[in-house]
PyMOL commands that place a pseudoatom at each C-alpha (Angstrom):
pseudoatom trace, name=CA, resn=MET, resi=1, chain=A, elem=C, hetatm=0, pos=[35.193, 27.264, 19.458]
pseudoatom trace, name=CA, resn=LYS, resi=2, chain=A, elem=C, hetatm=0, pos=[33.212, 27.361, 16.359]
pseudoatom trace, name=CA, resn=ASN, resi=3, chain=A, elem=C, hetatm=0, pos=[32.180, 29.667, 13.768]
pseudoatom trace, name=CA, resn=PRO, resi=4, chain=A, elem=C, hetatm=0, pos=[28.257, 30.269, 13.134]
pseudoatom trace, name=CA, resn=VAL, resi=5, chain=A, elem=C, hetatm=0, pos=[26.778, 29.339, 10.346]
pseudoatom trace, name=CA, resn=PRO, resi=6, chain=A, elem=C, hetatm=0, pos=[25.452, 32.786, 8.423]
pseudoatom trace, name=CA, resn=GLY, resi=7, chain=A, elem=C, hetatm=0, pos=[21.720, 33.305, 9.138]
pseudoatom trace, name=CA, resn=GLY, resi=8, chain=A, elem=C, hetatm=0, pos=[21.422, 31.114, 12.115]
pseudoatom trace, name=CA, resn=ILE, resi=9, chain=A, elem=C, hetatm=0, pos=[21.099, 27.762, 10.327]
pseudoatom trace, name=CA, resn=LYS, resi=10, chain=A, elem=C, hetatm=0, pos=[22.477, 25.273, 12.663]
pseudoatom trace, name=CA, resn=LYS, resi=11, chain=A, elem=C, hetatm=0, pos=[25.254, 22.925, 11.022]
pseudoatom trace, name=CA, resn=ILE, resi=12, chain=A, elem=C, hetatm=0, pos=[24.520, 19.135, 11.685]
pseudoatom trace, name=CA, resn=SER, resi=13, chain=A, elem=C, hetatm=0, pos=[26.783, 16.148, 11.540]
pseudoatom trace, name=CA, resn=VAL, resi=14, chain=A, elem=C, hetatm=0, pos=[27.259, 14.015, 7.916]
pseudoatom trace, name=CA, resn=GLU, resi=15, chain=A, elem=C, hetatm=0, pos=[26.709, 11.176, 10.533]
pseudoatom trace, name=CA, resn=LYS, resi=16, chain=A, elem=C, hetatm=0, pos=[22.907, 13.146, 12.072]
pseudoatom trace, name=CA, resn=ALA, resi=17, chain=A, elem=C, hetatm=0, pos=[21.548, 13.703, 8.316]
pseudoatom trace, name=CA, resn=ILE, resi=18, chain=A, elem=C, hetatm=0, pos=[21.790, 10.393, 7.052]
pseudoatom trace, name=CA, resn=LEU, resi=19, chain=A, elem=C, hetatm=0, pos=[20.247, 9.329, 10.143]
pseudoatom trace, name=CA, resn=LEU, resi=20, chain=A, elem=C, hetatm=0, pos=[17.741, 11.095, 9.278]
pseudoatom trace, name=CA, resn=ALA, resi=21, chain=A, elem=C, hetatm=0, pos=[17.135, 10.649, 5.770]
pseudoatom trace, name=CA, resn=PHE, resi=22, chain=A, elem=C, hetatm=0, pos=[16.228, 7.378, 7.288]
pseudoatom trace, name=CA, resn=LEU, resi=23, chain=A, elem=C, hetatm=0, pos=[14.104, 7.645, 9.487]
pseudoatom trace, name=CA, resn=ALA, resi=24, chain=A, elem=C, hetatm=0, pos=[12.564, 9.885, 7.339]
pseudoatom trace, name=CA, resn=ALA, resi=25, chain=A, elem=C, hetatm=0, pos=[12.188, 6.852, 4.240]
pseudoatom trace, name=CA, resn=LEU, resi=26, chain=A, elem=C, hetatm=0, pos=[10.981, 4.709, 7.042]
pseudoatom trace, name=CA, resn=PHE, resi=27, chain=A, elem=C, hetatm=0, pos=[8.186, 6.520, 7.769]
pseudoatom trace, name=CA, resn=ILE, resi=28, chain=A, elem=C, hetatm=0, pos=[7.267, 7.016, 4.483]
pseudoatom trace, name=CA, resn=LYS, resi=29, chain=A, elem=C, hetatm=0, pos=[7.309, 3.287, 3.685]
pseudoatom trace, name=CA, resn=ILE, resi=30, chain=A, elem=C, hetatm=0, pos=[5.405, 2.455, 7.106]
pseudoatom trace, name=CA, resn=PHE, resi=31, chain=A, elem=C, hetatm=0, pos=[2.575, 4.910, 7.115]
pseudoatom trace, name=CA, resn=ILE, resi=32, chain=A, elem=C, hetatm=0, pos=[2.374, 6.390, 3.374]
pseudoatom trace, name=CA, resn=LEU, resi=33, chain=A, elem=C, hetatm=0, pos=[3.678, 4.900, -0.078]
pseudoatom trace, name=CA, resn=ASP, resi=34, chain=A, elem=C, hetatm=0, pos=[5.132, 1.402, -0.485]
pseudoatom trace, name=CA, resn=PHE, resi=35, chain=A, elem=C, hetatm=0, pos=[7.070, -0.413, -3.437]
pseudoatom trace, name=CA, resn=VAL, resi=36, chain=A, elem=C, hetatm=0, pos=[5.283, -3.935, -4.238]
pseudoatom trace, name=CA, resn=VAL, resi=37, chain=A, elem=C, hetatm=0, pos=[7.131, -5.741, -7.055]
pseudoatom trace, name=CA, resn=ALA, resi=38, chain=A, elem=C, hetatm=0, pos=[3.857, -7.591, -8.879]
pseudoatom trace, name=CA, resn=GLU, resi=39, chain=A, elem=C, hetatm=0, pos=[4.064, -11.787, -9.030]
pseudoatom trace, name=CA, resn=GLY, resi=40, chain=A, elem=C, hetatm=0, pos=[2.040, -13.658, -11.155]
pseudoatom trace, name=CA, resn=TYR, resi=41, chain=A, elem=C, hetatm=0, pos=[0.127, -12.859, -14.358]
pseudoatom trace, name=CA, resn=SER, resi=42, chain=A, elem=C, hetatm=0, pos=[-3.753, -12.793, -12.288]
pseudoatom trace, name=CA, resn=MET, resi=43, chain=A, elem=C, hetatm=0, pos=[-3.503, -8.784, -13.096]
pseudoatom trace, name=CA, resn=GLN, resi=44, chain=A, elem=C, hetatm=0, pos=[-2.576, -9.251, -16.970]
pseudoatom trace, name=CA, resn=PRO, resi=45, chain=A, elem=C, hetatm=0, pos=[-2.323, -7.229, -19.187]
pseudoatom trace, name=CA, resn=ALA, resi=46, chain=A, elem=C, hetatm=0, pos=[-3.093, -3.939, -16.194]
pseudoatom trace, name=CA, resn=ILE, resi=47, chain=A, elem=C, hetatm=0, pos=[-0.443, -5.565, -14.547]
pseudoatom trace, name=CA, resn=GLN, resi=48, chain=A, elem=C, hetatm=0, pos=[2.742, -7.459, -15.954]
pseudoatom trace, name=CA, resn=PRO, resi=49, chain=A, elem=C, hetatm=0, pos=[4.825, -9.450, -13.910]
pseudoatom trace, name=CA, resn=GLY, resi=50, chain=A, elem=C, hetatm=0, pos=[7.916, -7.846, -12.303]
pseudoatom trace, name=CA, resn=ARG, resi=51, chain=A, elem=C, hetatm=0, pos=[6.638, -4.401, -12.645]
pseudoatom trace, name=CA, resn=ILE, resi=52, chain=A, elem=C, hetatm=0, pos=[6.269, -1.894, -9.919]
pseudoatom trace, name=CA, resn=LEU, resi=53, chain=A, elem=C, hetatm=0, pos=[3.344, -1.166, -8.121]
pseudoatom trace, name=CA, resn=LEU, resi=54, chain=A, elem=C, hetatm=0, pos=[3.555, 2.243, -5.944]
pseudoatom trace, name=CA, resn=VAL, resi=55, chain=A, elem=C, hetatm=0, pos=[1.304, 1.596, -3.387]
pseudoatom trace, name=CA, resn=CYS, resi=56, chain=A, elem=C, hetatm=0, pos=[-0.437, 4.367, -1.466]
pseudoatom trace, name=CA, resn=ARG, resi=57, chain=A, elem=C, hetatm=0, pos=[-1.009, 3.302, 2.296]
pseudoatom trace, name=CA, resn=VAL, resi=58, chain=A, elem=C, hetatm=0, pos=[-3.336, 6.223, 3.471]
pseudoatom trace, name=CA, resn=PHE, resi=59, chain=A, elem=C, hetatm=0, pos=[-5.163, 6.621, 0.449]
pseudoatom trace, name=CA, resn=TYR, resi=60, chain=A, elem=C, hetatm=0, pos=[-8.442, 4.997, 2.592]
pseudoatom trace, name=CA, resn=GLY, resi=61, chain=A, elem=C, hetatm=0, pos=[-7.261, 6.683, 5.757]
pseudoatom trace, name=CA, resn=LEU, resi=62, chain=A, elem=C, hetatm=0, pos=[-4.758, 6.784, 8.344]
pseudoatom trace, name=CA, resn=ARG, resi=63, chain=A, elem=C, hetatm=0, pos=[-4.591, 3.170, 10.025]
pseudoatom trace, name=CA, resn=LEU, resi=64, chain=A, elem=C, hetatm=0, pos=[-1.369, 2.428, 12.647]
pseudoatom trace, name=CA, resn=PRO, resi=65, chain=A, elem=C, hetatm=0, pos=[1.032, -0.977, 11.721]
pseudoatom trace, name=CA, resn=GLY, resi=66, chain=A, elem=C, hetatm=0, pos=[-0.317, -3.905, 12.842]
pseudoatom trace, name=CA, resn=ALA, resi=67, chain=A, elem=C, hetatm=0, pos=[-4.469, -2.241, 13.928]
pseudoatom trace, name=CA, resn=GLU, resi=68, chain=A, elem=C, hetatm=0, pos=[-7.257, -3.544, 12.256]
pseudoatom trace, name=CA, resn=THR, resi=69, chain=A, elem=C, hetatm=0, pos=[-9.277, -0.372, 12.027]
pseudoatom trace, name=CA, resn=TYR, resi=70, chain=A, elem=C, hetatm=0, pos=[-8.511, 2.890, 10.704]
pseudoatom trace, name=CA, resn=ALA, resi=71, chain=A, elem=C, hetatm=0, pos=[-8.015, 5.610, 13.348]
pseudoatom trace, name=CA, resn=VAL, resi=72, chain=A, elem=C, hetatm=0, pos=[-9.349, 8.082, 10.441]
pseudoatom trace, name=CA, resn=GLN, resi=73, chain=A, elem=C, hetatm=0, pos=[-10.664, 7.085, 7.828]
pseudoatom trace, name=CA, resn=TRP, resi=74, chain=A, elem=C, hetatm=0, pos=[-11.412, 9.708, 4.483]
pseudoatom trace, name=CA, resn=ARG, resi=75, chain=A, elem=C, hetatm=0, pos=[-12.310, 7.593, 1.331]
pseudoatom trace, name=CA, resn=THR, resi=76, chain=A, elem=C, hetatm=0, pos=[-14.411, 4.295, 1.138]
pseudoatom trace, name=CA, resn=PRO, resi=77, chain=A, elem=C, hetatm=0, pos=[-12.503, 1.880, -1.562]
pseudoatom trace, name=CA, resn=ARG, resi=78, chain=A, elem=C, hetatm=0, pos=[-14.800, 1.095, -4.634]
pseudoatom trace, name=CA, resn=PRO, resi=79, chain=A, elem=C, hetatm=0, pos=[-15.326, -1.462, -6.912]
pseudoatom trace, name=CA, resn=GLY, resi=80, chain=A, elem=C, hetatm=0, pos=[-12.529, -0.631, -9.732]
pseudoatom trace, name=CA, resn=ASP, resi=81, chain=A, elem=C, hetatm=0, pos=[-10.174, 0.577, -7.377]
pseudoatom trace, name=CA, resn=VAL, resi=82, chain=A, elem=C, hetatm=0, pos=[-6.872, -1.959, -7.744]
pseudoatom trace, name=CA, resn=VAL, resi=83, chain=A, elem=C, hetatm=0, pos=[-5.652, -2.042, -4.081]
pseudoatom trace, name=CA, resn=VAL, resi=84, chain=A, elem=C, hetatm=0, pos=[-3.377, -4.580, -2.735]
pseudoatom trace, name=CA, resn=PHE, resi=85, chain=A, elem=C, hetatm=0, pos=[-4.150, -6.574, 0.166]
pseudoatom trace, name=CA, resn=ARG, resi=86, chain=A, elem=C, hetatm=0, pos=[-3.470, -9.719, 2.537]
pseudoatom trace, name=CA, resn=THR, resi=87, chain=A, elem=C, hetatm=0, pos=[-5.647, -12.602, 1.793]
pseudoatom trace, name=CA, resn=PRO, resi=88, chain=A, elem=C, hetatm=0, pos=[-6.928, -14.811, 4.192]
pseudoatom trace, name=CA, resn=ALA, resi=89, chain=A, elem=C, hetatm=0, pos=[-4.392, -17.138, 4.091]
pseudoatom trace, name=CA, resn=GLY, resi=90, chain=A, elem=C, hetatm=0, pos=[-2.156, -13.572, 4.235]
pseudoatom trace, name=CA, resn=GLU, resi=91, chain=A, elem=C, hetatm=0, pos=[-0.404, -13.635, 1.192]
pseudoatom trace, name=CA, resn=ILE, resi=92, chain=A, elem=C, hetatm=0, pos=[0.147, -10.451, 0.239]
pseudoatom trace, name=CA, resn=ALA, resi=93, chain=A, elem=C, hetatm=0, pos=[-2.330, -9.809, -3.398]
pseudoatom trace, name=CA, resn=VAL, resi=94, chain=A, elem=C, hetatm=0, pos=[-2.953, -7.155, -6.235]
pseudoatom trace, name=CA, resn=LYS, resi=95, chain=A, elem=C, hetatm=0, pos=[-6.279, -7.233, -7.413]
pseudoatom trace, name=CA, resn=ARG, resi=96, chain=A, elem=C, hetatm=0, pos=[-8.834, -5.221, -8.495]
pseudoatom trace, name=CA, resn=LEU, resi=97, chain=A, elem=C, hetatm=0, pos=[-12.277, -4.875, -6.307]
pseudoatom trace, name=CA, resn=ALA, resi=98, chain=A, elem=C, hetatm=0, pos=[-15.019, -6.066, -8.064]
pseudoatom trace, name=CA, resn=GLU, resi=99, chain=A, elem=C, hetatm=0, pos=[-17.799, -5.534, -5.251]
pseudoatom trace, name=CA, resn=SER, resi=100, chain=A, elem=C, hetatm=0, pos=[-18.714, -4.276, -1.691]
pseudoatom trace, name=CA, resn=LEU, resi=101, chain=A, elem=C, hetatm=0, pos=[-20.555, -6.506, 0.760]
pseudoatom trace, name=CA, resn=PRO, resi=102, chain=A, elem=C, hetatm=0, pos=[-22.054, -5.574, 4.333]
pseudoatom trace, name=CA, resn=GLY, resi=103, chain=A, elem=C, hetatm=0, pos=[-20.024, -6.413, 7.155]
pseudoatom trace, name=CA, resn=GLY, resi=104, chain=A, elem=C, hetatm=0, pos=[-16.935, -4.346, 5.702]
pseudoatom trace, name=CA, resn=MET, resi=105, chain=A, elem=C, hetatm=0, pos=[-16.092, -6.886, 3.542]
pseudoatom trace, name=CA, resn=PHE, resi=106, chain=A, elem=C, hetatm=0, pos=[-15.031, -6.746, -0.384]
pseudoatom trace, name=CA, resn=PHE, resi=107, chain=A, elem=C, hetatm=0, pos=[-14.756, -9.422, -3.140]
pseudoatom trace, name=CA, resn=ALA, resi=108, chain=A, elem=C, hetatm=0, pos=[-11.676, -8.711, -4.950]
pseudoatom trace, name=CA, resn=LEU, resi=109, chain=A, elem=C, hetatm=0, pos=[-10.722, -9.924, -9.033]
pseudoatom trace, name=CA, resn=GLY, resi=110, chain=A, elem=C, hetatm=0, pos=[-7.886, -10.408, -11.570]
pseudoatom trace, name=CA, resn=ASP, resi=111, chain=A, elem=C, hetatm=0, pos=[-8.005, -8.785, -14.148]
pseudoatom trace, name=CA, resn=ASN, resi=112, chain=A, elem=C, hetatm=0, pos=[-7.187, -12.058, -16.270]
pseudoatom trace, name=CA, resn=THR, resi=113, chain=A, elem=C, hetatm=0, pos=[-9.966, -14.152, -14.654]
pseudoatom trace, name=CA, resn=LEU, resi=114, chain=A, elem=C, hetatm=0, pos=[-8.648, -17.461, -16.584]
pseudoatom trace, name=CA, resn=HIS, resi=115, chain=A, elem=C, hetatm=0, pos=[-5.328, -17.209, -14.169]
pseudoatom trace, name=CA, resn=SER, resi=116, chain=A, elem=C, hetatm=0, pos=[-6.360, -15.432, -10.741]
pseudoatom trace, name=CA, resn=TYR, resi=117, chain=A, elem=C, hetatm=0, pos=[-6.581, -16.805, -7.416]
pseudoatom trace, name=CA, resn=ASP, resi=118, chain=A, elem=C, hetatm=0, pos=[-9.049, -14.186, -6.038]
pseudoatom trace, name=CA, resn=SER, resi=119, chain=A, elem=C, hetatm=0, pos=[-12.348, -14.127, -4.009]
pseudoatom trace, name=CA, resn=ARG, resi=120, chain=A, elem=C, hetatm=0, pos=[-13.789, -16.517, -6.012]
pseudoatom trace, name=CA, resn=ASN, resi=121, chain=A, elem=C, hetatm=0, pos=[-11.245, -19.201, -4.698]
pseudoatom trace, name=CA, resn=TYR, resi=122, chain=A, elem=C, hetatm=0, pos=[-10.713, -17.897, -1.063]
pseudoatom trace, name=CA, resn=GLY, resi=123, chain=A, elem=C, hetatm=0, pos=[-13.865, -15.826, -0.680]
pseudoatom trace, name=CA, resn=PRO, resi=124, chain=A, elem=C, hetatm=0, pos=[-14.661, -11.942, 0.422]
pseudoatom trace, name=CA, resn=VAL, resi=125, chain=A, elem=C, hetatm=0, pos=[-11.895, -10.334, 1.989]
pseudoatom trace, name=CA, resn=PRO, resi=126, chain=A, elem=C, hetatm=0, pos=[-12.343, -7.822, 5.352]
pseudoatom trace, name=CA, resn=LYS, resi=127, chain=A, elem=C, hetatm=0, pos=[-11.795, -4.255, 4.130]
pseudoatom trace, name=CA, resn=TYR, resi=128, chain=A, elem=C, hetatm=0, pos=[-9.197, -4.020, 7.085]
pseudoatom trace, name=CA, resn=ASN, resi=129, chain=A, elem=C, hetatm=0, pos=[-6.654, -6.236, 5.271]
pseudoatom trace, name=CA, resn=ILE, resi=130, chain=A, elem=C, hetatm=0, pos=[-6.084, -3.709, 2.682]
pseudoatom trace, name=CA, resn=ILE, resi=131, chain=A, elem=C, hetatm=0, pos=[-2.777, -1.860, 2.336]
pseudoatom trace, name=CA, resn=GLY, resi=132, chain=A, elem=C, hetatm=0, pos=[-2.979, 0.585, -0.021]
pseudoatom trace, name=CA, resn=ARG, resi=133, chain=A, elem=C, hetatm=0, pos=[-4.379, 1.590, -3.474]
pseudoatom trace, name=CA, resn=VAL, resi=134, chain=A, elem=C, hetatm=0, pos=[-2.196, 1.263, -6.649]
pseudoatom trace, name=CA, resn=LEU, resi=135, chain=A, elem=C, hetatm=0, pos=[-0.976, 4.758, -8.043]
pseudoatom trace, name=CA, resn=GLY, resi=136, chain=A, elem=C, hetatm=0, pos=[0.720, 4.082, -10.821]
pseudoatom trace, name=CA, resn=VAL, resi=137, chain=A, elem=C, hetatm=0, pos=[3.100, 1.164, -12.405]
pseudoatom trace, name=CA, resn=ARG, resi=138, chain=A, elem=C, hetatm=0, pos=[6.552, 1.043, -13.572]
for i in range(1, 138): cmd.bond("trace and resi %d" % i, "trace and resi %d" % (i + 1))
show_as sticks, trace
zoom trace
């Protein structure tokens, strides 16, 4: 018979602890925070290629994976925000919002205008393509 842990705290196995930690990390990555590695030169000098970006997936609201709209939205993307989003071609991009347009669209530009493939090339992007706002650069 096992001795109970003092104070009524239930002891769990190492395997369960690892599984719970993995599930917690997966939940955080899918719904709350993500890391993205910057590629290309479009956001220089603010973001250099190879830098790791911390992206907050819930900065503007809560959206279930695969959904095109927010279940709950508490902020609106604003000009000047640096966001990670899917381009109309489905590629992941990091750009600064230049302006909001009618119909839930936005215009995104790279800081390095001479070397940026952005909304000047592929046009406005739907707001629901935003994955999250960049909170930090490492």
